[in-house]
N, C-alpha and C positions, 0 to 999 in steps of 0.2 A: 857029945854036943847036941843040943836041942835043935831040931829042924823047925823053922817057922815058915808057914805057907806064904806069908807076906813077902819074905825075901825071894822066894821062888818067882812070885809074880813080878817083882821089881826087876829080876834078872831077865825073865822071858819077854817082858813088854817091849823094851828097845830092840831085842833080837827079832821079834815079829815085825816091827816097823821096818827094820832094815831089809828083811826078806821081802816085804811088800814093795819097797821102793827100788830094790836092786834091778829088777827087769825094766822098770820105767826109766831109770837113769841110763841103763845100757842102751835102751832104745834111742835116747836123746843124743848119744854119742856115736850114732852110726856115721860111717865115713861118707863124705860128700860123693865119693866114687860110686856109692851104692844107689844114688838117685837115678831112677829110670825115667827117661824122657819119652814123651809121646810125639809122634810125628805131627806136623802142622796139618790140620784138616785141608783137604782139597777144596777148591772153590766150588766144585759141583756139590760137595757136601754142605758147604756154607749156604748155598742158595736153596737147598732142599727145605720144604716145609717141615716144621716140627711142632709138637705141642709146647705151649708156653710152660715154663717151669714155675711161674708165679701167676697169681691172679691179680688183675688190675682193679684197684679201688676206684669206684665211680667218682670223678671229681665233683666238688661242690659247684653249684651254679655261680658263674663269675660275678653276678651282682651281689652275692652274699660274701664275696671275698674282697673285692676292691671297692671301697667307698671313697668318695671325694673328701679331701681334707680341707674344709672351708677356711680353716685358720692358717693354711699353709702360706708361708712367706717365701717367695722365690727371690734369690739373690741374682739379679740380672747382671751384676758386675763381676761375677766369679770368672776364674780363668777359662779361656776358650782358645784352642790352638788357632794359629793364623789360617790354616787350611779349611777351617769349619765356617764357611761363608754362606752355605745354602740353608734354606728351610725345605720342608717336604715338597712344596709346590715348585721350587726352582731346581731341585735336584735332578740331574740327568737320569733318564729311565734306566740306564745300565747300573746305577747305584741304588735304586730304590728297593726298599724292603717290600715284600709281598705277603699278604696274609688276610685272614678274616677279621671282622670287627672285634671279635673276642680276643684274637691274638694281639691286635693293636691296643686293646684296652688293658691287657696284661702288661704291655710295654709301657703304657702311660702310668700304670701302677708302679712299675720300676722307677720311673722318673719321680713320682711322688715320694718314694722311699729315699731316693737320692737327695731330694730337697729337704727331707725330714732329718737328715743326718746332722748331729751336733756333737760338740766336744765332750758332752757329759755321757754319751753312749758308752755302754760297757760291752757291746758286741758290734762287730763291723757288718756292713751290708756286703754280702758275698756274691761273687760271680764265678761260675764254673765254666771253663773252656776246655771241653774234651775234644780230642781230634786224633788224627793219624800222624805219621811222621812229618807231615807238612808243618806242624807246630812245634816240633822238637827244638830244644835249646831255648825255649821261651820266645820263639819267633811268633810274630803277630800278637800273641797275648801280651808281651812286654810293652808293646806300643800302646795298647788299650789301657793297661794297668797304669802306666806312667801318666797318660793323658787324664784318666778319670780320677786318679789320686790327686793330681794337681788341682782339679776342679772341685772335688768333694771330700778331699782329705784321705787319710789313711797312708800306710807305708808297709813295706816288706813284700816279699814275693809270694807269700801264701804257702800252700802245700808243696812239699818236696819229698821224694822218697828217701828212705834211709840209705839205699844204694843207688847212686845216680850213674847210669851207664853212658849218657850222652852229655857232653859239656854244655853248660847252660850260661846264658848271659845274665841270668838272675843272681846266681851265686856260684862260687867255686867250691867243689865238694870232693871229698875222698873218704874211703873207709878202709878198715883193717880188721883182723880177727876172724873168728869163725862165723861169718855171716853169709847167707845164701838168699838170692833174690828169686821170687816167684811171681809170675804174671798170669792173668786170666786170658790174655791175648798172646798171639804168637805161639811159641812152643810151650806146651803144658807139662807140668811135672806130675807124673802119675802117682807119686807118693803122697801128694796132697789130697786128703780125703774130704775136704770141706770146700766151700766156695765163699768164705768170708774174707774177700780180698780188699774190701773197703772202697771208697769213692775213686781211688786212683787205679783200681783193678790190679793192684800189685802190693805185695808185702814182703818183708824181709824176715827170715828166721835166724835168730841168734842161738847158736848151740854152744853155750858156755859164756864166752865174752866177745864183744865186738865194739868197735869205735867208729863214729862218724864225725868228721871234722868239716865244718861249714865256714867259709870265708866270704866276705863281700867280694863282688867282682868289680875291679876297677873300671872295666869297660861297660858296666851295666848302668841302667837308669838310676838317677840320684836317689829316688825314694825307695828303690830296692835295697838300699844299704842302711835303712833305718829300721831297727828291730826292737821295739819296746818289750816284746815278750816272745816266748817260744812255747809251743805245745807239742806233746808227744801223744800219739794214738797207738794203743795196744789192743790186739784182739786176744789171741790165746796166750796164756801164761800158766802151763800145767802145774808148776811148782812155785809160782810167783817169780819175783826178780827184783832188780834194782836198776835205776838210772842215775848216772852222775853227770854233772854239768859244770864246766869251767869255761871262762872266757878271758880275753885279754883285759877286760874291765870288770867282768862279773865274777865274784868270788865263788869258790867251790860250793855246790849244792848237791844233795842226794835225795832220792825219792824211792819209796817202796812201791812195788807193783803187786797187787793182790793176786793170789792164784785164781785162774779162770780158764774155762774151756774156750776153744776156738769159736768165734762168733760173738763173744762178749765184746763190748766196746768200752774201753777205759781211756780216759783223757787226763793228762797231767800237764799243768801249766806252770811256767816259771817266768818271773819278771827278769828282764835283762837291764843292765846298767846303760845309761845314756852314752851313745857313741860306740856301742859294742860293734866290733867288726869281725870277730872270730870266736867261734865256740867249739868246744870239744865235748862230744856226748858219748858217754860210756854205757853200754848195755850189758847186763848180766842176767843170765837165766837159761833154763833148759827148754829148747824149742819155743823161745819167746818170739811172738809174732808182732812185728812193728809195722803198722799199716800207714804210717806217715809221720812227718815232722812238719810243723807249721811255724813260719816266722812272719810276724806282722804286728798290727796294732789292734786296739780294742774299740776303735771307732773308724769312721771313714769307709773306704772301699777296700775290699780284699779280693783280688782276682787270681784264681788258681789256673795255672797252665798244666794240663794233664794229657801228655801225648801217649798214644798207644800204637806203636809201630806195627804195621801190618793189619791193623784192625779195620773192620767194616762198620763198627759202631753198633753191632747187634748183640752185645754181650751183657748189657745192663740187667736184663731179665734172668741172666744165668748166675748172677751174684746172689749170695745168701740174703734172703729177703729181710729178715729181722735186723741183721747187722748193717746192711746197706741203708735201710730206712732210718735206723738209729743214728748212723753216721751223718745223715743229711738233716733229719728233723731237729737236731740240736743247734742247727745253724739258721741264720737269717739270710736266706737265699733270695736274691732279687732277679737274677737272670742266669739262664743256662744256655750255653752256646755249644752246638754239636757240629763239628767239621769233619765229615767223613764222605766216603764214596769213591775216592780215587783208587783205592786198592782193589775194588771189584771191576773197574772199567776194563782191564785187559781180558777178563774172563766172561764178560757179558757178550753173548752171541746174537741175541735177538731182543725184540721189545718185550716179549713175555718174561724173560729172565730179569730184565731191568725192572719191570713192574713187580715181579716176585720179590726182588731184593728190597724195593721201596716199601712193599707191604710189610715185610719183616722189620724194616727200620721204623715204620709207623708204630709198631707195637712197643718199641723202646720209648717213643715219644709219649704214648699213652701211659706207659708205666711211670715215667718220670713225672708226668703231670699228676698222677694219682698220689705221688709221694709229696710233691711240693706244688699244690694246685694253684697258688697265687703267683708263682714265679713266671716270668716271661721266658719263652724258649725261642731261640733263633737257630735255624739250620743253615749252615754255610755249605753250599754245593761244592763239588770238586772243581779244581782249577782246570784250565786248558792243559792238555798233555800231548807231548810228542809233536811231530810236524803235522801240518794240516792234513786231516783225513787218516792219520795213522791209527787212531782208535775210532772206528766208525760208529760205535755205540755210545760214545761219550755224551753226546747231546741227549740221547734217550735216558741215560742215567740221571743227568741233571734235571730233565723234565719230570721224570718219575719221582725223584726226591722232592721237587717243588710241589707236585700234586699231593704227595703224601703229607708233607709238612702243612700245607694249607688246609687239607681235609682234617688234620688233627688239631686244628686251631693253633698252629704254631706259625712263626714268621719264617720266610725264606729269603736268603741273600745269595744272589747268583754270582759267585766268584769268577766264573769263566766270562760272563758278560762284563763284569767290572774290569777285567783285564783287557778287554777288547774283542772278545769272541773267539771263535775257532781259528786256530793258527797263531794266536797271540803269544803263546809260550815261546815259539821260535823267535818272534820279534823281540821278546823280552831277553832272550839269550844273546841277542846280537847287539843289545844296547851297550853303551860304554859309560859308566861301569856296568857290567853284566847284571841283569836282574833275575836271571834263571840259570840253574846249573846245567852242565853239559848233558845230564840225563833227560833234560826237557820234561821233568816231572816236578822237581823241587825248586823253590826260590832260593836265591842267594840272600844273605842277611839284608842287603839293600833292597832287594825285591820284596822280601817279607815285610820290611818296614813300610814300603809303599802300600802293600795289601792292608796292613794294619791301619794305616792312615785313611785309606779309602773306606774301610768298614767303619771307622770312627766318624768319618764325614757323614755316612748314611745314618748312623745312630744319632749324631748331634743335629742332623737336619730334622729328624722327627722330634727330637727334644726341643729344638727352637720353635717349631710349629706348635708344640704342646704349650710352651711358655707363652707364645703369642695368644693362644686360645684362652689360657688361664687369665690373661690380663685383659 
């Protein structure tokens, strides 16, 4: 029998490919029990100075970013909630936003973008609300989203994680299969060797197959239940993968995910049929990294609720620079809200440590401004906590954050002052129905709704004065 070299090559080629892939596939099927967890950093470590992991790009001069739109037509008859009766001059001092002229000019730029929204838009105007556990479950954010979508259009809850650990008013969600949640806040997973967690600072690894089911929440706001489209955000996909989608009104759809290393940003979009209330999402891949699912509209306002339990809000500069910037730069962001500070209060012992924390927080503000220089930024200070005097350095933390925000040309809203000042959390806990939880740290759903409305009053007061000035 004659031996042909070409046959030998044909035989060896697939064998060599299998030998190359075998260790990689084996790595992807490591047991979840092998994951090693790091201890949560102590607060003394949290407050230590450290070198920034990223450089901050110098923001453009504000005059080159925001120009008046002379042809802007303002609809003075659009929806406004009954509680929004003030303008900036009549608003009580306890509810007023504080900041520099540059910070307010960015806010007016946000108002211009709101008034420029029309039905022919193909991208929404987005608002990011990052915070600690005080905003879990879509608390506070949901009130703002519902109010602003009624005024300027839009629908849907925005970004949600593939694995939701806290019940939310925005949607009802469950997952199954071989899916593991990783966060850049709280307890860190030492097996994760990159920092491409995305704008929610969390991602889900799919090892083989996984499924996420999302349903509308009957108790949620009306516009949360309207989903014209869904988006999927993928970071790493070492061997590629697939996404399948079915709904109670949307027929089966399938999408391919191209192979990519961690830190790449892939976006897949699918239209949903009108009246969709339940979708089932299937993920297939080896170490497929899902950084988010987004439900919403292609016009109007999209407001993202992004809670980070236990976080002090100083993690943004620790996220992968290229991936984080790509995740935000593809969006039309008008406003970023950061609500942090409560988690450090029990560990602050003196004014120096309060200022040190605020200094580190200001670096996050500068970093976010360098990525989205024309977006307005509002810092919401921590609420009152405990009984009166229980946290003696609470006021120092609030004051230090206020100074840091204003010096960074951001706006500051004093939540503790809006509540009634020191000792107000105890009063809120004694109201009927109760507005604060027994821990005297978190709000009840009713209390969170009041906080959301108070913040909305403050924003709309500035908006009303801006409209009066424009006319």
